[in-house]
C-alpha positions as CSV (number, residue, x, y, z in Angstrom):
1,M,-45.7,-112.6,-31.1
2,S,-42.8,-110.3,-32.1
3,N,-39.3,-110.9,-31.1
4,P,-37.5,-108.5,-28.8
5,G,-34.9,-108.1,-31.4
6,D,-37.5,-106.8,-33.9
7,A,-38.5,-103.8,-31.7
8,P,-37.0,-100.5,-32.7
9,S,-33.8,-99.7,-30.8
10,Q,-34.0,-96.9,-28.3
11,T,-31.7,-94.0,-28.5
12,G,-29.3,-93.2,-25.7
13,R,-31.4,-90.2,-24.7
14,E,-34.6,-92.3,-24.5
15,R,-32.9,-95.0,-22.5
16,R,-31.6,-92.4,-20.0
17,G,-35.1,-91.0,-19.7
18,A,-36.6,-94.4,-19.2
19,E,-34.1,-95.2,-16.5
20,G,-34.9,-92.0,-14.6
21,E,-31.5,-90.5,-15.3
22,S,-31.1,-86.8,-16.0
23,T,-31.6,-85.8,-19.6
24,I,-28.6,-84.4,-21.3
25,P,-29.2,-82.0,-24.2
26,A,-28.6,-83.5,-27.6
27,P,-25.2,-82.6,-29.0
28,D,-26.7,-81.2,-32.2
29,L,-28.6,-78.4,-30.4
30,P,-27.3,-74.9,-31.3
31,P,-25.3,-73.2,-28.5
32,S,-27.1,-70.4,-26.7
33,T,-26.1,-66.9,-27.7
34,R,-25.8,-64.0,-25.3
35,H,-28.2,-61.1,-25.8
36,V,-26.4,-58.0,-26.9
37,G,-27.9,-54.8,-25.3
38,A,-27.4,-51.1,-25.9
39,M,-24.8,-50.9,-23.2
40,D,-22.7,-53.5,-25.0
41,V,-22.8,-51.6,-28.2
42,L,-21.8,-48.3,-26.5
43,K,-19.0,-50.1,-24.7
44,A,-17.8,-51.5,-28.0
45,L,-18.0,-48.1,-29.7
46,G,-15.9,-46.6,-26.8
47,R,-12.8,-48.7,-27.7
48,P,-9.9,-46.6,-29.0
49,R,-9.6,-48.7,-32.2
50,V,-13.3,-48.3,-33.0
51,I,-13.1,-44.5,-32.4
52,I,-10.1,-44.3,-34.7
53,T,-12.1,-46.3,-37.4
54,L,-15.1,-43.9,-36.9
55,L,-12.9,-40.9,-37.5
56,I,-11.2,-42.4,-40.6
57,G,-14.7,-43.2,-41.9
58,F,-15.7,-39.6,-41.3
59,G,-12.7,-38.4,-43.2
60,S,-13.5,-40.7,-46.1
61,G,-17.1,-39.4,-46.4
62,L,-16.4,-35.7,-45.8
63,P,-15.2,-34.6,-49.3
64,F,-17.9,-36.5,-51.1
65,M,-20.6,-33.9,-50.9
66,L,-18.1,-31.0,-51.0
67,V,-17.2,-31.7,-54.6
68,G,-20.8,-32.6,-55.5
69,N,-24.2,-31.2,-54.5
70,T,-22.8,-28.8,-51.9
71,L,-20.4,-27.3,-54.4
72,G,-23.3,-26.8,-56.8
73,L,-25.2,-24.8,-54.1
74,W,-22.2,-22.6,-53.5
75,L,-21.8,-21.9,-57.2
76,R,-25.5,-21.1,-57.7
77,E,-25.3,-18.4,-55.1
78,Y,-22.8,-16.6,-57.4
79,D,-25.2,-17.0,-60.4
80,V,-22.9,-19.5,-62.2
81,E,-24.5,-21.0,-65.2
82,L,-26.0,-24.5,-64.9
83,A,-23.8,-25.7,-67.7
84,A,-20.6,-24.7,-65.9
85,I,-21.9,-26.3,-62.7
86,G,-22.6,-29.5,-64.6
87,F,-19.2,-29.5,-66.1
88,I,-17.4,-29.1,-62.8
89,S,-19.6,-31.9,-61.3
90,W,-17.7,-34.3,-63.6
91,V,-14.9,-34.3,-61.1
92,G,-17.0,-36.9,-59.2
93,L,-16.1,-39.5,-61.8
94,A,-12.9,-40.0,-59.8
95,Y,-14.9,-42.1,-57.3
96,S,-16.1,-44.4,-60.2
97,L,-12.7,-44.7,-61.8
98,K,-10.6,-45.4,-58.7
99,F,-10.3,-49.0,-59.7
100,L,-7.8,-47.9,-62.3
101,W,-5.1,-46.9,-59.8
102,A,-6.2,-49.1,-56.9
103,P,-3.8,-51.9,-57.8
104,L,-0.8,-49.4,-57.7
105,I,-1.9,-48.2,-54.3
106,D,-2.1,-51.8,-53.1
107,R,1.3,-52.8,-54.2
108,L,3.5,-49.6,-53.9
109,D,4.7,-47.8,-50.8
110,V,4.0,-44.1,-50.5
111,P,7.1,-41.9,-51.2
112,L,8.5,-40.2,-48.1
113,L,5.9,-41.7,-45.8
114,G,6.9,-45.3,-46.2
115,R,8.0,-45.6,-42.5
116,L,4.4,-45.3,-41.5
117,G,3.5,-48.5,-43.4
118,R,1.8,-48.9,-46.7
119,R,-1.8,-48.4,-45.5
120,R,-1.2,-45.6,-43.0
121,G,1.3,-43.9,-45.3
122,W,-1.1,-43.7,-48.2
123,M,-4.0,-42.6,-45.9
124,V,-2.0,-39.7,-44.4
125,L,-0.9,-38.5,-47.9
126,A,-4.5,-38.7,-49.2
127,Q,-6.0,-37.1,-46.2
128,G,-3.4,-34.3,-46.3
129,L,-4.2,-33.6,-50.0
130,V,-7.9,-33.6,-49.2
131,G,-7.5,-31.0,-46.4
132,L,-5.1,-28.8,-48.5
133,S,-7.3,-28.9,-51.6
134,L,-10.4,-28.0,-49.6
135,V,-8.6,-25.0,-48.1
136,A,-7.5,-24.2,-51.7
137,M,-11.1,-24.3,-52.8
138,A,-12.0,-21.9,-50.0
139,L,-9.2,-19.5,-50.9
140,I,-10.1,-19.5,-54.6
141,G,-13.9,-19.6,-54.6
142,P,-16.0,-18.7,-57.5
143,Q,-14.4,-15.2,-57.5
144,G,-11.0,-16.7,-58.3
145,G,-12.2,-18.3,-61.5
146,L,-14.0,-21.5,-62.3
147,V,-11.0,-23.2,-63.9
148,L,-8.8,-22.9,-60.7
149,L,-11.8,-23.9,-58.6
150,G,-12.4,-26.9,-60.8
151,V,-8.8,-28.0,-60.6
152,A,-8.9,-27.8,-56.8
153,A,-12.1,-29.8,-56.8
154,L,-10.6,-32.4,-59.1
155,V,-7.6,-32.8,-56.7
156,T,-10.0,-33.2,-53.8
157,A,-12.0,-35.9,-55.6
158,F,-8.9,-37.8,-56.7
159,A,-7.4,-37.7,-53.2
160,S,-10.7,-38.6,-51.6
161,A,-11.1,-41.6,-53.9
162,T,-7.5,-42.7,-53.1
163,Q,-8.3,-42.4,-49.4
164,D,-11.4,-44.6,-49.8
165,I,-9.2,-47.3,-51.4
166,V,-6.6,-47.4,-48.6
167,A,-9.2,-46.9,-45.8
168,D,-11.1,-50.0,-46.9
169,A,-7.9,-52.0,-47.2
170,W,-6.8,-50.9,-43.7
171,R,-10.2,-51.7,-42.2
172,I,-10.3,-55.2,-43.7
173,E,-6.8,-56.1,-42.8
174,S,-7.0,-54.7,-39.3
175,A,-9.9,-57.0,-38.2
176,E,-8.9,-59.9,-36.0
177,N,-11.9,-62.1,-36.8
178,D,-15.4,-61.9,-38.3
179,E,-17.0,-60.3,-35.2
180,D,-14.2,-57.6,-35.2
181,Q,-14.7,-57.1,-38.9
182,G,-18.4,-56.3,-38.4
183,L,-17.6,-53.9,-35.6
184,L,-15.0,-52.0,-37.6
185,T,-17.3,-51.9,-40.6
186,S,-20.1,-50.5,-38.6
187,A,-17.9,-47.8,-37.1
188,F,-16.5,-46.9,-40.5
189,Q,-20.0,-46.6,-42.1
190,L,-21.3,-44.7,-39.1
191,G,-18.5,-42.1,-39.5
192,Y,-19.0,-42.0,-43.2
193,R,-22.8,-41.3,-42.9
194,F,-22.1,-38.6,-40.3
195,A,-19.7,-37.0,-42.8
196,I,-22.3,-37.1,-45.5
197,L,-24.8,-35.3,-43.3
198,A,-22.2,-32.8,-42.3
199,G,-21.2,-32.0,-45.8
200,N,-24.8,-31.8,-47.1
201,S,-26.6,-30.1,-44.2
202,L,-24.4,-29.0,-41.3
203,I,-22.2,-27.0,-43.7
204,L,-25.2,-24.8,-44.5
205,F,-25.3,-23.5,-41.0
206,F,-21.5,-22.7,-41.1
207,A,-22.0,-21.0,-44.5
208,A,-24.7,-18.8,-43.2
209,G,-22.5,-17.6,-40.3
210,M,-19.0,-17.4,-41.9
211,G,-19.6,-17.7,-45.6
212,W,-18.9,-20.6,-48.0
213,N,-15.2,-19.8,-48.1
214,G,-14.9,-20.1,-44.3
215,A,-17.1,-23.2,-44.2
216,Y,-14.9,-25.0,-46.7
217,A,-11.7,-23.9,-44.9
218,L,-13.2,-25.2,-41.6
219,F,-14.0,-28.6,-43.1
220,G,-10.6,-28.7,-44.7
221,G,-8.9,-28.0,-41.4
222,F,-10.9,-30.8,-39.7
223,M,-8.9,-33.3,-41.8
224,A,-6.0,-32.6,-39.4
225,V,-8.1,-34.5,-36.8
226,V,-8.5,-37.4,-39.2
227,I,-4.7,-37.4,-39.9
228,A,-4.1,-37.5,-36.1
229,A,-6.4,-40.5,-35.8
230,T,-4.6,-42.3,-38.7
231,L,-1.2,-41.7,-36.9
232,F,-2.6,-43.3,-33.8
233,A,-3.9,-46.3,-35.8
234,R,-1.9,-49.5,-36.0
235,E,-0.5,-50.6,-39.3
236,P,-2.0,-54.0,-40.2
237,V,0.2,-56.9,-41.1
238,D,0.9,-57.1,-44.8
239,R,-0.8,-60.2,-46.1
240,R,2.0,-60.9,-48.6
241,V,4.6,-60.9,-45.8
242,A,2.4,-63.2,-43.8
243,E,2.0,-65.6,-46.8
244,E,5.8,-65.8,-47.2
245,A,6.1,-66.6,-43.5
246,V,3.8,-69.6,-43.9
247,G,5.4,-70.9,-47.1
248,G,3.7,-68.8,-49.7
249,V,0.2,-70.2,-49.0
250,S,-2.6,-67.6,-49.1
251,F,-4.9,-67.3,-46.1
252,L,-7.8,-67.3,-48.5
253,S,-6.8,-70.7,-50.1
254,P,-8.7,-73.9,-49.1
255,R,-5.6,-75.1,-47.3
256,G,-5.4,-72.0,-45.2
257,C,-2.0,-71.6,-43.5
258,S,-0.9,-75.2,-44.2
259,T,2.3,-75.7,-46.1
260,P,2.5,-77.9,-49.2
261,S,4.4,-80.6,-47.3
262,S,1.7,-80.8,-44.6
263,D,-1.1,-81.2,-47.1
264,P,-2.2,-84.9,-47.1
265,S,-3.3,-84.6,-50.7
266,S,0.1,-83.4,-52.0
267,P,2.4,-86.0,-53.4
268,S,5.3,-87.1,-51.2
């Protein structure tokens, strides 16, 4: 006959069940998550900060097609040779080479607009250049010479790539947590995709009604709305200033915000 001590011990949950007590959920069970419906999404998209992010994303995506495929369509209507169109399309390389000046944009304040903050200052400057260069492309047109039009397109692409650098940094640094980061990223991408559709399809309707010059001028003028959204945006806290405030420890380090003296592994 087996000893009572040889019987397998019961867990606390089994004992409570045997004694007729109420069963308490095991502590390792995952917490229940609240279902997110369409109204929750619409409510989130209605926040002022999300709307600002959506407009900034729209401004980032608007010039992309206007110096690419859409510009090629415009030039083809004036019987410009394909070789010339292909040569002008090289201005799109600015988007691939923006990593060359991204470190400078990240570390230097913008001249004259430094009081807006590093992120907002660079965004306003880049957005202003995008708007002015698009209007310049509208004023020059293929009739004014392909060289001048190509220079205006190059300025547009360079300013747009710079705007992408700063807008991404502003979006990442403005998020308060992971959930907020996902919300701002979704709003930014939504605005960016809307701009791609506008610059690739919607502009054709405007070009049919007011001509290509008028359509480009209209899209350049819309950048004023994007600049206004940037001015209403909040400047994020500079991560370098925050690191100095916590003793020079990076938020991305394994120790987080702990100072060297509070680290138990550091020598006393």
